[in-house]
PAFI-135616 format. One record per residue (C-alpha): x, y, z; residue number from 1; residue in one letter. Coordinates in pm, 1 decimal, m for minus. Example, Ala and Ser with C-alpha at 12.3 -4.5 7.8 and 13.67 -1.06 7.14 Angstrom:
BEGIN
xx,yy,zz,num,residuo
1230.0,m450.0,780.0,1,A
1367.0,m106.0,714.0,2,S
! end
This chain:
BEGIN
xx,yy,zz,num,residuo
4090.2,4114.1,m2647.8,1,M
3884.6,4117.0,m2320.7,2,T
3556.5,3957.4,m2247.6,3,T
3312.1,4097.2,m1957.4,4,D
3208.6,3789.6,m1743.0,5,E
3066.6,3950.6,m1462.5,6,R
2751.8,3841.9,m1344.1,7,G
2818.7,3485.7,m1489.4,8,S
2870.2,3358.2,m1149.2,9,G
2510.8,3500.6,m1031.4,10,T
2376.7,3339.5,m1335.1,11,V
2558.6,2986.2,m1234.4,12,L
2414.0,3013.5,m908.5,13,M
2054.9,3099.2,m987.1,14,I
2064.0,2797.3,m1190.9,15,S
2209.0,2581.1,m959.6,16,V
1932.0,2714.4,m669.6,17,M
1642.6,2652.1,m915.5,18,L
1781.9,2255.6,m999.2,19,I
1806.5,2195.5,m617.2,20,T
1477.3,2317.3,m572.9,21,A
1334.3,2131.0,m815.5,22,M
1511.6,1844.5,m726.6,23,V
1389.4,1899.1,m358.7,24,A
1030.9,1977.7,m509.1,25,F
1014.9,1604.0,m669.7,26,V
1187.2,1434.7,m364.7,27,A
921.4,1579.4,m150.7,28,A
630.4,1449.7,m369.6,29,C
783.5,1090.2,m416.3,30,L
828.0,1061.6,m26.7,31,L
444.2,1191.3,35.2,32,S
300.2,925.3,m250.1,33,W
476.4,666.6,m81.4,34,F
304.8,777.9,254.3,35,G
m29.2,803.6,80.1,36,C
25.6,417.8,m107.3,37,A
111.0,302.5,291.9,38,H
m217.3,446.3,399.2,39,Q
m417.3,282.9,130.8,40,A
m224.7,m30.5,227.8,41,R
m305.1,19.0,599.5,42,T
m660.1,116.5,555.6,43,A
m739.0,m178.6,380.0,44,A
m584.2,m429.7,610.5,45,D
m790.4,m259.1,904.0,46,L
m1106.8,m252.5,716.4,47,A
m1083.0,m603.8,609.3,48,S
m959.8,m747.9,974.4,49,L
m1306.5,m513.8,1074.9,50,A
m1553.5,m648.9,821.0,51,G
m1395.3,m1027.6,918.6,52,A
m1480.0,m955.4,1275.9,53,G
m1790.4,m793.6,1226.3,54,A
m1896.4,m1104.6,1016.3,55,F
m1783.4,m1351.5,1286.4,56,D
m2004.6,m1157.8,1565.6,57,S
m2303.1,m1150.4,1307.3,58,G
m2266.5,m817.3,1190.1,59,S
m2253.7,m659.8,816.8,60,D
m1901.0,m696.0,705.8,61,A
m1912.1,m459.4,453.3,62,C
m2060.3,m180.4,686.6,63,A
m1773.2,m213.1,942.0,64,A
m1545.1,m224.6,666.8,65,A
m1690.1,106.1,525.5,66,R
m1695.8,268.1,869.4,67,T
m1307.5,160.5,931.3,68,T
m1216.5,291.6,602.3,69,A
m1369.4,628.4,661.8,70,A
m1215.1,637.1,997.9,71,S
m879.8,585.1,807.3,72,N
m952.1,878.7,546.0,73,H
m961.8,650.9,269.4,74,T
m1295.6,551.5,92.4,75,S
m1420.4,186.5,31.3,76,M
m1472.4,107.2,m339.0,77,T
m1552.3,m236.6,m325.9,78,A
m1629.3,m498.5,m57.0,79,C
m1700.5,m883.1,m83.6,80,A
m1785.7,m1163.3,140.4,81,V
m1714.9,m1499.8,24.9,82,D
m1806.8,m1810.0,231.2,83,T
m1881.8,m2156.9,172.4,84,N
m2029.2,m2269.7,520.3,85,G
m1698.2,m2299.0,675.1,86,V
m1465.5,m2085.9,542.8,87,D
m1522.7,m1684.6,499.8,88,V
m1310.1,m1412.7,338.3,89,V
m1377.7,m1038.7,332.8,90,V
m1238.3,m895.2,76.3,91,R
m1202.2,m507.6,63.9,92,V
m1064.4,m239.5,m191.4,93,T
m1024.0,138.5,m51.2,94,V
m895.9,454.2,m237.6,95,Q
m710.1,746.3,m101.8,96,T
m644.1,1080.6,m297.5,97,D
m270.2,1154.4,m356.4,98,A
m128.4,1447.3,m222.3,99,R
m10.6,1665.5,m358.9,100,P
m196.8,1637.4,m651.7,101,A
26.5,1773.8,m965.9,102,V
m30.3,1695.2,m1313.0,103,A
289.7,1465.2,m1340.2,104,F
179.6,1237.5,m1042.5,105,G
m105.7,971.4,m954.6,106,P
m425.7,1131.1,m865.9,107,K
m494.0,821.3,m627.2,108,S
m406.4,491.6,m446.0,109,F
m618.2,200.5,m460.0,110,S
m505.0,m137.6,m238.0,111,Q
m713.0,m462.2,m196.1,112,T
m716.9,m671.5,139.2,113,S
m850.5,m1010.6,255.6,114,E
m905.3,m1102.9,572.8,115,A
m1139.4,m1389.1,748.4,116,G
m1163.4,m1743.4,907.8,117,H
m1078.2,m2049.7,733.4,118,I
m1149.7,m2397.0,859.0,119,G
! end
């Protein structure tokens, strides 16, 4: 009794290559999403600092924060200036789209940051 196993190595190698390509794609997506989350976090920090600086100099804090967020390729979704006469806190929330946009991944990343002058 003989069996013909010619071509089984080809099928095995194609399977290994497909699995390797899928793992590489998922890893690349995860790394890109970590980068997008970091970009949103950094943009939120910079926007809140810009807003606090603008408020300290007498300008519109939210306008400065919006400009800074836009220059960092994010959109500002919320801005609040809390003051009690002495302390000032500028709270900014920014959002950025997730890249690459795939069906099984996040659509966007949102981060909130605070900056201000206390005392």
